[in-house]
N, C-alpha and C positions, 0 to 999 in steps of 0.2 A: 320592503327593503330587505335585501339579503344580509345575513350575518355570517361571519366565519371567525372562530377563535375569539369571539368577543369584540371583533372590530366590524363596524358597519361598512358595507361596500356601497359604491356609487351605483353599480348595476352589475348584472350577471351575464356571462356568455356561456351558453350551453353548447357543447360540441362533443364529438366522438373521436377518440384517437384510433388510428389503425396502424398496426405494425406488420410488415411483411418480413418473416424470418428468412435470412439469407443463408446463414451457415452457423454451425456450432463453433464457438471460440474456445471454450474451456469447460471441462467437466470436473467438478469437485465432489467431495463426499456428500454434501448436503444440497448442492444447487448446480445448475447448469447456466452458462452464460452464452448467449447467441449474439451474432451480429444481425441487425435488423434495419429495415428502412421505415422510418416514421413518415407516413403519407399525410399530406394536408391538401388544402383546396388548390385548384388550378395548377396541378402538377408539382406542388411543393414536395420535396423529398429531403429528409435528413437522416444520415447514418447514425445509429445509436447502438449501444450494447443493452441487451435485455437479460436480466438475471431472474431465473425462474426456480422456484422450490422443486426439489425432486419429489416425485409422486409419493415415495415412501414416507416423506415428512409432511406431506400436504394435509394430513388428517391429525397431526399432533398440535394441539391447541397452543402449547407453550412455544413451540417452534414458529408457528404462524405469528403469534404475538411479537416475538423477537424480530422476525423478518419485517413486520410492519414497523416495529420500533426503530429498527435500523434505518429504514427509509425516512421516517419522520425526523430522526436525529440528524441525518446528513443532509436533509433537504436545504437547510440554510448554511451549510458549510461550503461557502463559495470562496475558493482560494486556488491560486494557480498551481499549488503543490498537493491538491486533493482532487481525486476524481469526482466530477460533478454529478449529482443525482437530479434527474429531470422530473420523474413521474412515478408514482405508485399506482398500480392498477390491479384490477381483478376481472377475470373473464372465465365464465363457466367454473367458478370455484378455484381457479388457478391464480395465485398472486404473483405479481412480477414487478420488478423495478427497472425503469428505463434510465440508463446512465450514459455519461460521456464515453464515446468510443475512442480508445487510445490506439493509435497506429504505432505499435512498438512491441516490446517484450517486457516480461517481468525480470527482476534481478536474478532470480534463480536460473532462468534460461540464459541470461546475460553471462552469469558465472560459468555455466556449463559450456557456452560457446567459447569463452576465454580459455577454458581448460582444453577443449577439443582442438582448438587452434594453437595451443601452447603459447598463448599471449599472456603478458603480465599487465594488469591495469596500472597505469601511472598513479602514484600516490595522490597527486593533486586532484585527479578525477574521482578517486575514491572519497576524498574529503569533500569534494564539490557535491557528489551525489548525496552523501550523508547530510550535508548542510541543507539541501533542499527538503529532505525528510524532516529535519529539525524545524525548518520554517513552517511546514504544514502542521506539525505537532504544536508549535507555539501558538498558531492560530486556533487550532481545535481546543487546546487546553484552556485558552482564554475566552472561549465563546460564551456569550450570555444568552439567556432566554429573552422573550419579548418584554419581561418585567425587569430586565437588567440584573437578573440573578445568575451567578455562575452555574453552568450546566454540569461542571465537574467531569468532563469527558476524559476517559482513559481508554486508549485504543486497545491495548492488551494483546495485540497480535502483529506488532511491527516485526516483519521478517522479509527475507528476500522475495518470497512469493507474493507479498502484498505491497510491493513497491514496483511501479511501472516506469519504464523509460520509453518515451515516444521517440520515433526515428528523427524527430526534429530536435531532441535533446531535453525536452521537458521531463521532469521527475515528479511522479504523482503517487501519493499514498492512497491506498484503496482498501476496501473490505473492512468496514466497521461492524461486521456481523457479530462479533463477541465483545464489542466495546461496552463500557458501562458509562451511564450518565443518569443523572437524577431524573426519574420519572419516565424514562423511555423504554428500558429493557428489563425483563425479569432477570434477576441476578442471583446466583447461588455461590457467590464468592465466599471463600472460607470453608466451603463444603466440597467443591470440585475445582480442578485445575483447568484454567482456560488459557489457550495459546499453544504455540509450538514449543515443545520441550527444550530444543536447543537454542531458542531465542528468548525465552521467558526470563524475567528477573528472579533473583533469589526469593523475594517475597511471594511472587506467583508460584514458584516451584514448591514453596513451603506452606501453601494453602492459607496465606495471609491476605489481609485486605490491602489493596494497592491504591496508589495515587499516581499523579502524572510522572513522578520520578521512575516508576516502573518502566514506562515507555522509553525513558532516556537510557536505561540499562540495555534494553532491547536494541536501541539505536546504536549503542556502543558495540554490541555484538555484530550488527550489520557492518559497521565501519571496520572492525577487526577482520571479518570475513572478506571484505573487499580488498583490504590491504594485503592480507596474508595469502589469499586465494583459497582459504578453507576456514571453517568455523572451529575454533579451538575447544568449544564446549560440546561439540557433537559427538555422541556416543553411538554404539551399534544399535541401541534400542532407545525409545523415548525415556524409559526409566533411567538408563545409564546417563543420558543427556541431562536429565533432571538432577541426578546426583553430582554430575560434573559442575553444573551451574551452582549447586549448593556448596560443594566442597573443594573445587579446584582453586588453588591460589591464583590470583590475577597475575599473569606472567609479565615479565619485562619484555615488552614488544620490540625493544631495540635489539635484543638477543635473538629474536625470531625472524627479523627482517632488517638487514643493514640500512634499508631506506628509511626506517623509522627513526626520526631524530628525537631529541629531548622533549620538544614542544608537543609533537604528535603523541609521544608516549604518555605525556602528562594528561592530554585530552582523553586518551583511551583509559588510563588508570582512573581518572575522575568519573568517567561515565560508567565504569564497570565495578566501582567499589561497592562492597556489600552493605556497608553501614550507611543508612540513608542520610544522616546529617552531613556526611562527607561527599556524597554524590552531587552532581549538578542539581541545583534546586529547581531549575526551569529550563525549558527548551530554548528560551531566549538566550540564556547564558551559554548553553552548549553551542547554539548557532553563532554567537559572537566569537567564541574561540575558534570554531571551524573556519569562519570567514576570515578572521584575522590571520589564521595560519596560511591560507592560500592567497590572500590579497595584500598583506601588510607591506610587501616589498614592491608592489606595483600591480601590473597586469596579471590576471589569473584566469582560470577556466570559466567558460560561459556555457549557456545552453547550446550555442552553436558549436563550441569545441566538443562537447559531449556528443552532440548529434552526429558530427562527422565521424567520430570514433565508432559509434554504434552502427551507423550505416555501413562503414567500411568492414567492421567485424562481421556483420551479417550479410555482406555481399549485396547491399542495396545499391541501386543505380540512382544517382542524384538524390532527389527528395522523395522518390517513389518507393513504396513498399513492394518491391518486385522480388519474389523468391524463385530463383531458378537454380537448381542443382541437379545432380545426376537423375535423369528421367523427369526433371522438373518438379520432383516431389520431396526430395530428402530434406532440404532446408525448410520447405513449407511445412512438412510434417513436424520438424523440430520446433518451429515457431508458431504452429497453427493455433495453439491454445489461446494466445493473446494477440497474435499479429493480425491486424486487419488488412490483409492483402486484397487487391482488387479481385472481386468475385462476381460473376454474373449470376443472376437468379436462374434457377433451373427452369 
């Protein structure tokens, strides 16, 4: 009888996965993400995203361990607001993670497109997007292991680049690559700074140990960026951003944008306060305030509302991810890192 993780199985099914790489979606500093076709028996095909370690890091033991740790950590994070992980594999010494393919853009590209088209994001959509991030975080922060012990997950990299919007309007948190959780990833917290300087919490920026409230500060920065159209903490260098996070007084957002009322200003102030006892204690409480803000008077934004806005912003036709701009390449080039457009295999 086969055993796995201490649990007896009824029987085993041995099979081989095959992935046909279709195109490159995104190229980051440490890894590359491809669109691929997962092939199964009798003509079964499923489109997935494949995350592969860059060759430069493939021989670094700690990096490999953390890559594997990330896959194991998110394997059971099954939530509508978190990108799903399907499979951790290894072929010819190359480790890869097969993930849910999101047909859409990340929030950084979304913000860039708003700017280039001189569009202003409605406040209620900014709050709606942030509320979905808070939902995903609330689930991850509360996740237990198989023995019902808290995993203690802290994402530590909540930023525009790591939040996806599908063209259907789904908002999904991704990339737990520098997350910390008990027993999964090698961590040097307190010795090195992890995360993007202009989104990290003051405790991250100050080389301190973090907990789930750190993610809530970063979520507050995301909300401020979406509402204002810029990140008030972003400096010209990562170090300048770090200093602004540490030293810049939290502004009165009502004075920065007349659309910000007292209630939204209170949410931003509470998410971005430096003193931990005064910050939101949990993503659930932040989520409650965000949802109350957009729904307390009745009907508010939905996935469909956001989906229509995103498709219109990026020139999508209907529900299809079709990118056609000057020469048929400009918009495709702009969104190619994360947009799963229709592509034929070479």
